[in-house]
N, C-alpha and C positions, 0 to 999 in steps of 0.2 A: 779348164773353164774358169773364168774370173769369178772371184768371190763377190757376191752382191754387197754393195756398200750401204750400210744402214745408219741413218741419223737418228738421234733419240726420238724425234717425232714419229718415226716409222714403227716404234715399238708399242704404241697404244692406239686404240681406236679400231676402225674397221680393217679387218684382214683382207677383205676383198678389194678395198681401195688400194692397199699396198700392192696387191697382185696386178691390178690395172695400171697403177703408176709405173711399176717396173716394166710391164709389157708394152707400154706406150709412152716411152720417155719424151718423144717429140711433142706429144699433146700436152704432157705435163709442163714442159719447158715453155711452150708458146702460149698456154692459156693464161688469161688475166685473172687476178685475184677477184673473187666475188666481193661486192661492195662491203658486206658485213665483215668479211675477213680483213679487207683492207683497213676498215675502221679500227678493228681490234689490233691490227699490226701497228697502226699509227699510235694508238693509245698506249700499247706496250712500250713502244719506242720512247714516247714522252716520259713514261714512268722510269725507264732505265736511265734516261738522261738526268732526271732529277736525283735519282739515287747516286749516280756517278758523281754529280756535282757535290752532293752532300758528303759522300765519303772522301772525296778529294779535299774538301774544306777541313776535314778533321786531321789531315796530315800535312798541312802547309808548313808546319814547323819541323818537318822531317824530309828534307830534300831527297828525292830519289826513292822514297819509301812507297809512293803510290805511282805506278807506271801505267800509262794508258797506251795500249796498242792501237796504232793508227788504222783506219779502215783501208781496205785493199783486197787484192786477191788472196784466197785461202793460203797458198804456199807462203806468201809474203808475211801474212799475219802469224802463221805457225812459226816461221823462222824468227820473227821478232819476239814471239812468246818464249821460245827456247832460249833466246839470248837474255831475256829478262830473268828467266829462271837461273841461268848460269851466273848472272850477276848478283843473284841473291835478293832480288826485289821482294819486299814484304807483301805488297798488294799489286796484282797485275790485272788491270781492267781490260775487258774485250779480248780475253785470252782465247787462242785457237790452238788446239792440239794437233800435231801432225796426223794426217789421215793414215790409218792403219789398214793398208790394202790387203795384208795377209789375213787379218782377222775380220775385215769388213766393217770397221768402225770409223766414224767421223763425228766430230762434235766441237762445240765451243762452250766456254763458261764465261759469264759476265765477270767473274772474279776467280783468281787463284790466290789463295792465302798461304803464306809460308809458315809452316809449323814443324818444329823439330827437324829442320834441315830439308824437308820436302814440302809438297804442296797438296792442298785439298781444295775441291771445287765449292764455290758458293754461287748459286744462280739467283737471278732477280726476276720475279714473276709479278704479273699484274692481277693477282687475286690474293685473298687473305689466307695466311698460313697459320694463324693463331688468333685466339680470341681472349679477351680478359675473362678470368675465372670469376664466377659469381661470388664465391667466397674463397678465402685462402685455403689451398689444398694441403692436406697432410701427405707429403710425399713419402713418408717412411713406409707406408703400407703398399706402395705401388711397385709392381714388379719391374717396370721400366720407367725410370725417372725422366720427366720431360725437362729438357734443358734448352736454354737460349744463351746467346752471347751478345754483348753490346756491339754496336756498329763500329766503334773505334778500334776494336781489337778482338782477337780470337780468344775468348775467355769463357768457355762453356760452363754454365752454372745451373744447378737445379732451380726451376722457376715455378714457385707455387701460385703465382698470380696470373698465369696464362694457361690456356688449354690449346693443344696443337690440333691442327686440321690437316690431315695428310691428303695429298693429291697423287694419284697413281702416276700421272705423267711426270711430275716433279721427281718422284722416287726413281723411276726408270731412267730419267735423264742423269740424275746424280750417279746412279749405278754405272751407266755407260762411261761417264767422265772419269769416275774413280777407276774403272777397269783400264781405261786408256792411260791414266797416270801410272798405274801399277805396271803395265806393259812397257811404258817408256822409262821406268826407273825413277819417276819423279814423285811418287806417292809419299805421304808423310809417315807411313809405316809399312812394313812388310806383312805384319800380322793383321789379317783382315778384321779380327776382333777389335783392333785398336783404331780402325779407320773411321773417320767422321767426315761429314760434309754439311753444307748449310744452305738455307733458303732465306732470302729477304723478300717479304711479301708486299702487298699493297700499302700497308701502313708504314712500312720502312722504319720501324721503331726498334727492331732487334733482328738477330740472325737466329732462325730456328735450326737447332742442331739435330742431325740424323745419324744414328748408328748405321754403318753401311753393311756389316756382315750379313744380317738377315735379308737386306735388300739385294745384295749381290747374288745370293742363292736363287731368289725368285727371278732376278734379271737374267741369269744364264739360261734358265728354262725358257723364258719369253724370247730371248735373243735367238736361241737355237731354232725355235718354231718359226719365228719371223724370217730367219735366214732360209729355211726350207721353203717358205711361201715365195720369197723373192727369187729363189733359184728355180722355181717351178716344180719342186719335188712334192709339194703339198698343194693340192688343187682346192680353190675356194669357189663358192657360189654366192650370189647376192642374197642378202637378208635385210629387211628393213630394220634400222636401228636409229638411235637419236641423231647421229650426225648426218643422216641422209638428207635432212632438210636443207643443209647448206653445202652439200657435196656436189662437185662438178660432174661426177659420174652418175648422178641420179637420173639424168635423161636417158642413160643406157640401162641402169638397173631397174628403175621404176616400171617401165613397160614389160620387162622380162618377168618381174614379180607379179604384175597384174595379169599377164597372159597365163601364168600357171596358177593364178589365184592363191598365191603363197600366204600361208597363215600369219606370217610376220606382219602383214599389212593391217591386221586387226588385233594381234596379240603381242604383248610385250615379250622381251627376250626370255625371261624366266617362265612366263606363261607358255610361250611357244615351245620351250624345251619340255615342259611338263606334258603338253598336248602331244608332242612327237612321241613321247614314251608310250602313249596308248594308240599310236598310229594315226593321229590327226595332223595332217600336214597342209591341208588346203582349207580355204574359207568355206567351201561347200560342205566338206566333211564336218566342220565345226557347227555350221548352221543347222545341220540335220541331226546332230548328236543328241541322244536321249538318255545316255547313261550317266553315271555319277562323275564327279570331278576327278581328275587324276590324283593319285596319292600325293604327288609332290606339288600340287597346285598351291600357289602363294596364298597365305591366309588373309592378306589385306585386300584381296580382290574377290568380288562375288563371281562365282563361275558363270551364273546366268548372264552377267553383264558381258562376258566374253562372247557368249552365244548370240546375245542381242546385237553386239557389234558386228558379228559376222553376217547376221541377217540384214542389218542396216546397210552393210556394204553391198550385198546382193540386190537390195531393193532401192538403193539410193535414198535412204531415209536420213536426213541430217540431224535429227534430234528426237529423243524418245522420252516420254514422261515416265518417271519412276513410280509416281503415285497418281491416283485418280485426279486429285486437285492439288496442283503445286501451291506452295506456301512461300510468301516473301514478306518481310517486315515492312509495314507502311506507317506513315506519320502524318499529322496535320501539316507540318512544315518540313519539307524535304530539301536537302542540299546535296547535290551531286558534286564530288570533288575529284579532280584529276591533276596529278603532278607531272611536270616534265623536268628531267634532269639531263645533265651532259656527263656521261661516264661517272667517274668518281669525283668530279670537280665541284658538283653542287646541284641544287634544284633551283632553276631559274624562273619557274612559272608554276603558280598554283591557280588552277581554274575552278570556278564554282558556278553552279546553276541552281537558283533558288526557286522552289515551287511551293506556293501556299495553297493547299488543297481545300481550305475552308474559307478562303477569301478570293472569290472569282475576280474581283476588281484589281487585285495585286498582280502585276505582270510577271511572267517568268523571265528572269533576267540573268544573263551570263556576265560574270565579273571575273577579271583576270588580275592577279597580283604578280607582277613580273619585275625582274631586273634585266636590263639589256647591257649592263657592264659585263665584259667577258669574264666568265668564271675561271678560277675562283676569285671572288670579290666580297668585300665586306658589305656591299650593297645588298647582297643576298639576305642579310639579317633584316634589313629594312622591309623587303618585300614579304619575307616570311612573317615578320611581326605584324604587318598590316593584314595579311591573310588571317592569322590566328585571332587578332583582335576583332575582325569582322565576323568570323565564324562564331566565336564565343558570344558576341553581342546578339547575333540572330538567335542563338540558342537560348540566351537569357530572356530575350524579348518574347520568344515563343512560350517559355515557361510562365513568365509573368502574365501572359494573356490566357493562360489555361490551355494552351495548345501542346500537343505532343510534337516532339522534334526528333529527326534522325538525319545523319549525314551518311552518304553512300560513296563507296569507291569500288573499283574493280581490281581485286587482288590487293588486299591491304598490306601484303608483305612489302611492296615498294613504298607506298605512302607512309606506313609506319616507320620504316627505316629512316626516311628523310624528316619526318616529324620529330622523332626522337633525336636524330643526328643534329638537326638544326637547333633544338633546345640545348644540346650539349655544346656544340661548336660556338654558339653565339650567346652562351650563358652570361647574363649581366648586361647585355646590350638592351637599349630601350625597347620595351614591348615584347621581349622574348620570354615565353612562359618557362616556368621551372619544369624539369623533366617529370617530376611527380604529377604535375598538372596534366601533361600530355599523356602519361601512362594511365591516369584515371579516365581520361576521355576515351582513348582507344580501347580500353578494357570495359567500357560501358556498353549497354544495349543500344545506345544512340549512335554508335559507329558500326555500320553494317557493310559487310563485304558481299557484293552481288555475285562475285566469282564463286564464293563458297555456296551461296544460295543456288547457283546454277548446278554445281556438283551434287548438291543434296536432292535437287528436284528432277534432274535430267541425266540420261546417259548420252554422251556427246561423241559420236563416232569420228567426227571430223575435227575434234578439239574443242576446248572450253575457252579459247581466246575470244575476247570481245568482238574481234573482227570476223570471227566465225559464227558467233551466236546471235549478235544483234541483227544481222541481215535476215535471219529466220523470223525475227520479230518485226521485220519490215523497215529497218533503218539502213540508210545508205550514206556513206561519207561523201562529202562534196569533192574531195581531192582523191583521185584514183590512186595516187601514190602514197596515201596516208599510211603511216606505220612508224613504229618506234625507231627502226633502223634509218628510214629516210629522214626522220626528224633530226637526227644527228647531223646530217649534211646541211639541212636547212638552218640549224642553229649556227653552224660554223660560218655560213654566209651572213646570217643575221647580225652577227657581232664581229665578223672579220677575223676569225681565229686563224693563226698560222698563215698558210699561203692562200686562204680563201679570200675572194674579192668581196668587200662589204656590199651587201645587197639588202637594203632596208625593207624591201617587199617581202622578204622571207620572214620578217617578224609577223606581218599580217597572216602569212601562211601558217605559221606556228600557232597563232591565236585561233585561227579558224579550225585547225586540226584539234586543238585542245577543246574548243567549244563543241565540236562534233563528238568527241569522246564522252563528255559529260551528258550531251544530249542522248547519245547511244545508251548510256547506263539508265537514264530516265525512261527512255522508250522501252528498253528491255524489262525493267522493273514493272512498269505499268502493264505491259503485255503479259507478264507472268501472272499478274493479278486479275486478268480479264478472262472473258469467256473464250476469246480467240485461241488461247493456249490449249484449249480442250480439243482443237482440231488435230493436234499431234497424236500419234499412236502411243499407247502405253507399252511398257515392256511385256506385259502379259499378252497383249495382242500380237506383238511380234513373235513371241515364243510359240504362239499358235501356228505360226508359219510352218513349224515342223510337222504339223498334222496334215499339211497339204499333200496332194498326190506328188510323189517324187518326180514323175515325168513332167508335170506342169511346172514344178519348181525349177528343174534343170532348164526347161525350155525358156522360162521367164528370165532366168539368170543369164542365159547365153544371148538372148535377144534384147536385153535391157541392162547392159553392163553399166556400172556407176558412171555418172557424168563427171564425178569429182576426179580430178587428177590425183593419182595415188600419192603424189608428193605432198598433197595437202594434209594427208594423215600421218606424215612422218613426224615422230615424236621429237620433243626438244631435248631429250636426254636427261641426265641427272641434274637436279636443280642445285645451283650454287647459291645458297640462301644469303651469303654475304653480299654478292654482287648484284642480285636481282636480275640476272641476265635472262631469266626465263619470263620476262615481262608478259603477264597473262593477257594484257590488252592486245598483244600481237601474236602470241604463241600459237603454233599449230598443234601443240601437244594435246592429244585427246585422251580419252579414258584408257586407251591402249598404248599410251606413250611408253617408250622403252629406254633403257639405259645403254644398250649396246651389246651385240653379240653377232657372231658370224658362224654359219654352219658350213664347213667344208663338205664336199660331196662324198659319196660312199667310198670312192677310190682313195680318199685321204684319211679314211679311218672313222667316218661317221661324225655325228654331232659332238662338238666340243665347245664348251663355254670358254670365252676369252675375256680379257679384262674389260672393265667398264670404262666408258668415256665420260668425263665430266664436261658436258657440253657447255655449261655456263662458264668455264674457265677461259675467259677470253685471252688472258696473257699467254697461257700455254698453247692455245690454238694459234696464237700469233707468232709463236716461235718459229 
């Protein structure tokens, strides 16, 4: 029997997806990429191209040192890579290693770097792999010294000015590539303790160095297990995890999970594991549970919230009050703010909606501050400076008139990132505030995150995303396709990026979408502060569900199954805070959002935790 071939991308994420992919290769080959995956793939490709050009420019004075392997079939690229290695090329871009059919490994590395007569892999990813340290670190007391290398050469050096951010997928990919180099006799060392590899991240300002020996030990365990799954020796069953939301197999797994009322539909991976330990594997069992929390229940989650989520699933309840009277900060002058960005290239639009609650004659007005020059562009500085100048002027005028003031956003993580980033990137340009000024504002009580207010006041079984919560408050977007992912395509057409045909009507569409987002935040805030919100049940009321007659409950659940598509509750996975890919305005991640796990059936040896998937790592998911 042929050994299953595994690519590094097969080593992380959902095990059941791997089993389905292997069992149905024709469906995998013929299916189109989901739009969001296609966008991430394109963004990752643009990033790799920029890094390639940057690195090549550093070696123009060394003819033959930087070799680019031409695109083509895998065998052709592998042959060219081996030829470059034999010729002693210092840097080999787009390297493809020969497929190891005996071991079942295949893979490619953006770079192979020659060191000590052999080669080590350096991969290029579209997410951050290090951050600036807040203060210079004393590396003397650290058991493992964090090292980086400059882009122009392999010179690993202790780096007290950065903090590393490890990504599981990066590590597994580096380990597989290192193993292939070892097996091919091309590695830079035979002693695994001496083996190193590198990652160039989103900022492309250094190579983050990895020691491979500890990673190889973990990799071999993972590889053996994944081989068993691909060969059919280890049977898997579906379980809802973070990546389900964008998985092509969800149309198959979702109904199966709903039919058996699987507990993973309402409980996160580690929550579901803890519940399974006390025999709770279905939503109905959890909804009727009256005992204490499991011993291994995660301390950052209230156990009653999990029970409420289960009851909400059975009763099709979209939102539950945590408290008798929800609280949200209000002000005389309120400004709703929403930012639109295009990947990592910049923020092209700052939309605002001003409401003066003490001056009924002052109209509620939407104002947009935009640049339609394709990002990245210096004109972004102008639009941001105009936005900031206007916002601070309204704030100052409110104070001078003796009025209270507050600006609102939905998930400040995204807005704060671009507020601070714009102050840094455009420092010194006309109208650009100093970073300390921005920090003072976003740290004040006058910058209010409605997303956080929603989490404080409500349990959200279907997710806390604005597009999930605002409709409960009565708001509807004018564009049925409105969403962060769709807006990426609209922006491409609005400015004519790449192969997109310039379509100026898409600018109006983006402005309408942005205006609806700030209107939604306003409607949601005012609803939270109104008597209408009291129509929602409280958590205490739903917990009383457990006191109902069991027969009535079962009959009600069987005849009134949730109208919500179970996919709508699929969590968004682990949040990558640097990339803001978990955009809360569109995220389906609920209070039961998970990071990823799969439970093989009893024939495969019972429940086993597997590695987490960083769902926000768009570069790695695009590999």
